[in-house]
N, C-alpha and C positions, 0 to 999 in steps of 0.2 A: 285393227291390229296396230296401225300406225299410231293411233292415239295412245294405246297401251304402251308402246315403245317409248313414246315421248314422256309418259308419266313416270316411267322407271328411270329415265335418264334426263332429268330436268336440266335446263340451262343454269349455270351458276349465277347466283344473284349478284348484281353489280355491287361493288364495294363503294360505300358512301363515305367520302372523306370527312374527317372530323372538322367541325367548324367551331367558331367562338374561342373562348379561352382554352378549352380542352384541345382544340386543333392547333392553337399557337404553341402550347406546351409540347404536344406530340411532334410538331415540326422541328422545334428547337432540340428536343431529345434525339430525333433522328439525325439531325445535323451533327450533334456532338458525338453520336455513336459512330458516324462515318469519319469524323476528324480526330477528335481527342482520344476517344476510346480505342480506336483502331491503332493509334500510335502507342498507347499504353499497353495494349495486348502484345504488340511486337517486342516491347521492352521488358515487360514483367515476366512473361513466360512462366506463369504459375506462381510467382511471388506475390500475388495480390493479397495473400493471407498475412503478409507482414503488416498490412494496414490494420489488422484486427488480431489482438492477442487472445488466445484461447484460455479456457479455465478448466481444462481437463485434470484428471487425477492421476493419470499414468505418467510415471517418471520417464523422461526420454533422454536427458543428458544433464551434465553438470558443467558450468563454466564460471569464469571469474566475474565477480560483482562489477557492475558498471553503474554510472550515475543514473538515477531515477529508477533503478530496479526496485521491485517490491521487497522490503527487508524481511517480510514474512516468508519468503522463499529461500532465505539463507540456510545452507546446510552447515550447522555449527561443527559437526564432527569433521567434515572435510576441511572447513576453515581452520580448525585447530591443528589438523595434521599438516596442511599445506602452508600455514602461516600467511594465508591470503584469503580474503573473503570470497566464497563461492556460493552460487545460487543454483537451485534446482530448476530445470526446464521441463515443463510438462507437455504431454501430447495434447494438441488443441482439440476442442470439441468440433464436431462436424458442422453443427449449426450454431450460429451466434447472432446477436442482435447489435445493430448500430443505431445510435440516436444522434440526431442533429439538433443542437440547441442554437437557435438562430436569432441574432440581434438585428432587428429591422427598425431600429430607432432612426430619427432624422439624420444623424451624422453619417449613417451608412449610405444615404442617398446623395453621395458627393463623388465627383470625379473631375479632375482638371483636364483629362484627355478624352479619348474616344469612349472610354468605359467608366461607369460609376462603380463604386464598391458594391452596391446592391446587385449589379449585373454580374460581377465576379462571384459574389456569394451564390447566386442562382446557378451559374454554370458549374461551380465547384460541387454543390449539392447534387445536381443532376448527374454529373459524371461519376462521383463517388458512390452515390446511392445505387446507380445502375450497375456499377462495377461490383459492388458488394452483393446487391440483391439478386443478380442473375446467377450467383453461385449457390443459391439455396438459403442465404441468410436473410434476416428480416431487418427492415429499416423503419424508423419512426422519427417524428419531429416534434419539437416544442418551440413555438414562435413567440417572440416578444416584440412589442412596440407597434401593434396594428394602429393605423391612423384613425383618429376619431374616438379612440377608447384609451383613456389614461392608463398607462402602464398595463396594458392588456396582453394576454398571451393565449394562444390556442394550441391544442395538442392533436397530433395524428398518431394513433396507436401503431406499434411496430407490426408490419406485415411484409410478406414477400411479393415478388412479381413486378413486372414492368408497370402495371397500372398503379401500383403503390407509389412508384417514383413520379408518375404523372400527377397523382393526387397531391403529393408533397410540393411539386413545382407550382401547381395551381394555387395552393395555399400561400406560397411565398409571393406569387404575383399579386394576389388579392391584398395581402398584408403589407406589401412594400409601400413606402411613402409615395403618394402620387403628386403631392405639391409641398415643397419645403416650407413655405410660409404657413400653409394651412396646418401642416403636421406640427410645426413648432408651436403654433397657437393652441393646439388641442392636447399637447402632451408636455409634461415637465421634463426635467433632466433625466437622463437614462440612469436606471438603477439595475445594473447587471446582476447584482446579488439576488434580486427577486427571481430572475430566470433560473439561476443556479439552485436556489433553495426550492423552487418548484420542481426542478429535476430530481433533487434529493428525495422528494416525496413521491414522485411519479414513476421514476425508473427504479424498479425493485430488483430485477435480476441483473447480475453482473453483465455489463455490456461495454462496447467501445463507444465512447461519447465524444463527438466533435463539437466543440464550442466555437461557433463562427461569429466573430465580432471584431469591431475596430478597437474595443476596450477603451472607448471614450465614455467614461461613466463616473458616477459619483463613487467615492471610496467605499470599501466594505465588501467587495466581491472576492478578495483574496482568500478569506477564510472559507466560505462555502465552496470555492473552487478546490481548495486543498482537501476538504471533506469529500467532495465528489471524486477526487483522484484516489482517495484511499479505498473507495468502494468499486470504482470502475477504472478502465483503461481510458484516460482522458487525453485528447489532443486539442490544444488551443490553436485555432486557425485565425490568425490575426490579419484583418483587412487594412490596407493602407494605400495612400496616394502620395506620389512624390512631392506634391505641393504642401503636404503636411509636415515635411521634413526640412524643406528649404524653399524660400521665396525668391522668385526671379525679379529682375528689375522691370516692373510694369508701370511705374509712376504712381500717381494717386488713384487708388482703387477702393471701392466699398467692400467691406468684409462683414459677413453676417454669421453669427453663431447659430448653427443648425439646431442646437438643442434648446436654446432660449429664445431665438428670434431676434436678439439684439444685434444692431448693425452700426458699424463705425467706419470712418474713412482712415485709411493708413497710407503713408507715403513709402512705397516700396523702393523708391529711388534713393532713399537714405541708406547708405551702407551700414551705418551704426544700427539702424532698426533691423536690417536683414541679419546682421550678426547676432543681435539679441534674440531674434526669433529662432535662428539656427541653434543657439546655445540652449535655449529653453526646450526646444524640440529634442535635442540630444540628451538633455537631462531626463526628460520624460521617457525617452526610449530606454535609457539605462535602468530607470526605476521599473518600467513595465517588464522588461526582460528578467530583472531580478525577482520580481513578484511571481512571474510564471515559473521560474526555476525553483523558487522556494515551495511553490504549490506541488512540484513533482510531476509536471506535465510536459509532454513533447510539444514543440511549437513549430507551426508551419506559417510562414509569412507570405501572403498573396498580395501583390501590388497590382494596381490597375493597368500598369504598362508592361506586365510580364506575361509569359506564355504559360497557360495552365498546365498543359501536359508536361513541360519541362520541370515545373515546380513540383508536381506530384511525383515525377520520376526521382528527383533528388530526395524528396521526403521518404519515399519507399526505401531508398538506399540508406538513409539515416536509420530507419526502423530495423532494416536488415542487419546493419552493423551493430546496433544496440542489442539485438536479440541473440545473435550468433557470435559476435565478436569479429566477424569477417565482413568487410565492405562489399556492397553489391558492385559488380564490375561496371566501371564507367560512371559511377555516381559521384565520386570525389567530394564527399561531404565532411563538414566538421562534426565533432561528436556532440557538442552542446546543443545545436539547433540547426535550423535550415532557413535560409531566406531565399525566396525565388528571385 
C-alpha cells in the first residue's frame, strides 16, 4: 500500500538549470525582466500597444494629420469640411507581428565605455521582443553581418512565446562579431540596403519593423527603407557611441576602421583636428536624420551610455503623442524624434 501511495504521488523532478549559450541567454533575459521590464510595466500601464500600430478595418476615431502619418488614411471629406487634413484611426488587430532587422556588422561591435553598441542591441531586442511577445504577438528576426560569411544574413520566422525570444537572443550572440580584426578581414563594407531588400521579400504581412543599426553603411539604403515604410510600420533604432560624435584630448592614438580594417595614427591633442572631426560628425548626423525623416520612419536613438528603460519610455511617449495627439504624461518629447 505504501508503494502504491508513492507511485500516485511521486516527488517532483528536480529542475535542471540551463547551461551553455541557452543558459546565458536565459539568465540575461531573467535579469532584464526583473530590472528593465519591471520598470516599463510600472510606467506603461497598458500603453505597450503604442509600440505597434494595428492594421484593423474598424474606424475608431478621426484626428488631425501629423508628420509621418500614412497619407492613405486621410479622410478627404472631413479634410475639405474642416479645412485641415484629418486621418482615420482604426481599431487595432488583437494579434500583430514585430520583426527585428539587425545590423551586426563590425562597426556595431564598438564602444568607448562599459558597453558596446552590440550589447545595447542585444538588450534592446530582448526587452522589446519579450514585452511584445508576452501579450500574444509574434516576433521574428532578420540578421545581417555574421562573421566569416561575406554579407550573410539569417532569418528567424515570427513566432510567439518566451522561447522565441531566447532563440532570437542566441542567434544574435552567435552572429555578433567576436573579433574586430578577424571580422573586418572576412567582410567588406556594410551594405544595409541588402538587409532591407531582403526584408521586402521576406516580410509579407503588414508588421511593425524595427531596423536596429548604427547606419554606418554604403549609400543606397534610403530607397529600400522608404519602400519598407510604405508597406509596414517601421521604426529606425539608431545605435551610437559618444566617441563617434566628439573626440576627447587623448594625445596620439591609433584609430582603426572597423569596416575595412584600415588603421592610422591621429593626434587628438590638436584642437583643429578635433574641430574638423566634430564638424564632419555633425554634418553626417544632419544628413542621416534628414534621410530617416524623408523615409517616413520614427527614430529611436540608443547610446552606449544611456539607460535603456528611460529611452524606451520616452519613445513610447513619442508614439503615443503621434497617434492620439496627446502626450503621454511625464514623457516630455519632441514631435520629430527622440534621442535617449
